[in-house]
KEPA-33241 format. One record per residue (C-alpha): x, y, z; residue in three letters. Coordinates in steps of 0.2 Angstrom, whole numbers, plus 5000, padded with zeros to 4 digits. Example, Ala and Ser with C-alpha at 12.3 -4.5 7.8 and 13.67 -1.06 7.14 Angstrom:
% KEPA-33241
506249785039ala 506849955036ser 
This chain:
% KEPA-33241
502150145020unk 502450125039unk 503149965047unk 502849905064unk 503549775075unk 502649605076unk 503149595095unk 501849735097unk 502949885099unk 501950035095unk 503350135086unk 503150145067unk 504550175055unk 504750205036unk 505550085023unk 507250165025unk 507250145044unk 506549965043unk 507949915031unk 509349995041unk 508749935058unk 508249765051unk 507449715067unk 506449815079unk 507149865097unk 505949745105unk 506649595094unk 505149595083unk 505149575064unk 504549735054unk 502849715045unk 501949835034unk 500549925043unk 499349915029unk 499449825012unk 498349904998unk 497849794984unk 498349854967unk 497149954956unk 495949834947unk 496549904930unk 498349844934unk 497749674940unk 496749654924unk 498249704912unk 499749644921unk 499949484910unk 500549594896unk 501549724906unk 503449734905unk 504249654920unk 505049804926unk 503449904926unk 502349774935unk 503849754948unk 503849934951unk 501949944953unk 502049794965unk 503449864976unk 503150054976unk 501950054991unk 503149965002unk 504550084998unk 503550244999unk 504450404998unk 506150345004unk 506750314986unk 506250424972unk 505350344957unk 506850354945unk 508050274957unk 506850134962unk 506550094944unk 508450084941unk 508649974957unk 507249854950unk 508049854933unk 509749794940unk 508849674952unk 507949574939unk 509249584924unk 509149394921unk 507849264916unk 506449184926unk 505849044915unk 504348934918unk 504648754911unk 503348624909unk 503948454917unk 502348354913unk 500448364913unk 499948524923unk 501648524933unk 502848664929unk 504448734937unk 504948914940unk 506848914938unk 507549044949unk 509449004946unk 509849114932unk 510649254942unk 512449274946unk 512549154961unk 511349024953unk 510049044967unk 508349124970unk 509149234984unk 510049344970unk 508349444969unk 508249494987unk 510149514989unk 510349624974unk 508749734978unk 509349754996unk 511149794991unk 510549934980unk 509350004992unk 510650005006unk 511850084994unk 510650224990unk 510250255008unk 512150255013unk 512550395002unk 511850505015unk 512750425030unk 514450485037unk 514950315043unk 514950135036unk 513550015038unk 513949835042unk 512849695035unk 512749545047unk 512049385039unk 511849205044unk 511749075030unk 511248895028unk 511948895010unk 511349014996unk 511049175006unk 512849195009unk 513349184991unk 511949294985unk 512349424998unk 514149424995unk 513949444976unk 512549574979unk 513549684991unk 515249654983unk 516149824982unk 514649924987unk 515350084994unk 515150115013unk 514549935017unk 515549795025unk 514749625025unk 515049485038unk 514349315034unk 514149175047unk 513948995041unk 513948825050unk 515548735048unk 515448585037unk 513648605033unk 513648705016unk 514148635000unk 515948664993unk 515248774979unk 514248874991unk 515748895003unk 516748964989unk 515449084984unk 515449165001unk 517349145006unk 518349194991unk 517849374986unk 518749475000unk 518749664998unk 517249715009unk 516649535012unk 517149435027unk 516649255031unk 516549165048unk 516448975051unk 515448935066unk 515548765076unk 513648745076unk 512048745066unk 511248875055unk 510048915069unk 511548945080unk 512249065067unk 510549155066unk 510549165086unk 512249245086unk 511649375073unk 510049415083unk 511149435099unk 512249555090unk 510749665085unk 510249665104unk 511949725109unk 511849915108unk 513749945109unk 514049835094unk 512549905085unk 513150085086unk 514950055084unk 514749945068unk 513150015061unk 512349845060unk 510949785049unk 510449615043unk 510349545025unk 509349385031unk 507549375025unk 507049455041unk 507549615033unk 506149695023unk 507249735008unk 507749555006unk 506049485009unk 504849584999unk 505649594982unk 505449404981unk 503649434976unk 504249484959unk 504549314952unk 502849244958unk 502049384947unk 503249344932unk 502649164933unk 500849214934unk 501049324919unk 501149174908unk 499449094914unk 497949204911unk 496249154917unk 496948994925unk 497048944944unk 498948934949unk 499548834964unk 501348864970unk 502448734979unk 503848814988unk 505348724996unk 505348805013unk 506648835026unk 506549005034unk 504849035025unk 505349215018unk 505149155000unk 503449085002unk 502949235013unk 503349354999unk 502249254987unk 500849275000unk 501149464999unk 500849454980unk 499249364984unk 498749504996unk 499149634982unk 497749544972unk 498749434961unk 497749274957unk 498649134967unk 497448994972unk 498548904985unk 500248884993unk 501148724998unk 502548735010unk 503648585005unk 504848535019unk 506248415023unk 506148335040unk 506448505048unk 504548525047unk 503948625062unk 502648725051unk 501948565043unk 501748495061unk 500948655066unk 499648645051unk 499148475058unk 499148505077unk 499048695079unk 500548675090unk 502148775085unk 503648675093unk 505348725087unk 506548585086unk 508448565085unk 508948555066unk 509348395058unk 510548395044unk 509848345027unk 510448345008unk 509248495006unk 510348595018unk 509648765014unk 508048705022unk 508848645038unk 507948765049unk 507148715066unk 506248885070unk 505848985054unk 505949175058unk 504649225045unk 503249115050unk 502549245062unk 502349355046unk 501349225038unk 500249205054unk 500049395053unk 499449395034unk 498149265037unk 497549315055unk 496949145061unk 497248965060unk 495748925049unk 496249065036unk 498048995036unk 497448825033unk 496348885018unk 497848955009unk 499248845015unk 499648665015unk 501148575021unk 502148425016unk 503648335023unk 504948225014unk 506548125018unk 508248115010unk 507747945003unk 506148014995unk 507148164988unk 508448054980unk 507247944973unk 506148074964unk 507648174958unk 508248014949unk 506547974943unk 506248144935unk 507948144927unk 507647974919unk 505848004914unk 505848184908unk 507648224906unk 507548364919unk 508748384933unk 508148464949unk 509148504964unk 508748434981unk 507748584986unk 506748584970unk 506448394971unk 505548424988unk 504548564979unk 504048444966unk 503548314978unk 502448434988unk 501548494972unk 501348314964unk 500548244980unk 499448394983unk 498748384965unk 498548194967unk 497648214984unk 496448344979unk 496148274962unk 496548444954unk 496948424935unk 496448594929unk 497548704940unk 499248754934unk 500548684947unk 502148774949unk 503548724960unk 505048834963unk 506748774958unk 507748874969unk 509548834965unk 510548764950unk 510948574953unk 512848614951unk 512848704968unk 512448524975unk 513548424963unk 514348314977unk 512548264983unk 511748244966unk 513148164955unk 513148004965unk 511247994963unk 511148014944unk 512847934941unk 513448064930unk 514448234931unk 513448394931unk 514148534920unk 514648674931unk 514348854923unk 515948934917unk 516049074930unk 515848954944unk 517248844938unk 518448994940unk 517749024957unk 518148844963unk 520048874960unk 520049024972unk 520749014989unk 519549015004unk 519749145017unk 518849125033unk 518849155052unk 518349005063unk 517449025080unk 516548915093unk 514748945095unk 514749075108unk 514249265107unk 515849315117unk 516949235104unk 515949315090unk 516049485098unk 517849475101unk 518149435083unk 517149575077unk 518349705086unk 519849615078unk 519249605060unk 
């Protein structure tokens, strides 16, 4: 498999180069040159295949010859070593719970896969690799956990000061060892801009061996297609619609890659908070990035989603995109209301991001009158990660899993910088 830059650069790279470089020299995201649908025999039989086996079949063309079969199978096994249950909420509405990994967020899958791929590639390298990542919440914790004590890899995480939950902050600031956290006076988009600037600084890139663990990196982005397939395994010969809480659009884009492989996904819904640049594009055909607005679904507070260009590449034109993707936008008030309503009516507690996924799915099924399709919204994080927001809504305490209780007592260790590249660069040389 070869990857090329979506900015039009003609140079092609293999999977290892795309992972290590993270972003092309012309600032473009890497994208697979050609996606081959899986063999029809596999697509007919995948419902009964073991998870590790179907995950291997789905990802192997993207990895190519850069990782031997046995090593790739081991990486997959370690990546998906927890449950991905699909729970019926009511009628034809289900949720795919993605919070059963070590940091209780869907990003555990991409972070664990990438950490293990980079660990494999790094065995051949004489110098350390530095993973640079911006987080609006869950990415930082998942990356910190996934890369913790990985030999030859240092991790530097940038996050917007005061804009992640207490639990999220503890997950990315308390590990130490090869994990460093930096608080930035600014938004997630500001953090992401600093990361992108660092990659364009040749001096920094060469000195620190920079790579990124954001969903711009193909090893973070692509393995997320696994859990769409795991959900589909449970519904043979039925149309399935996925509603995905969407921020940087890497998650939903991975599901679209699963669709390109031939897996039977009828439609996608990008469910947004008020940071809804893609929803507005779907209505107006105008892509207009906006300054981010802080919401109670903070992991989706993204004003210029990096992965949307990949989605446009998959579907080629606006009409094709509209056929496969719908958008929906919800306020904090609507999020709070539905979270409480579902808890009281069905005794199921969503987090604020899952609540928006539910709303997008419910409203799409109602609008289209679709009662026969299976609707699945992605529950992307455990409600305990947002206890300070959710507890006042439901008027009760959320039980925090034991391993997170221990984390809350640990001391936070961070560096603070203003939102300027010169401050960031100076700090990198001091750490």
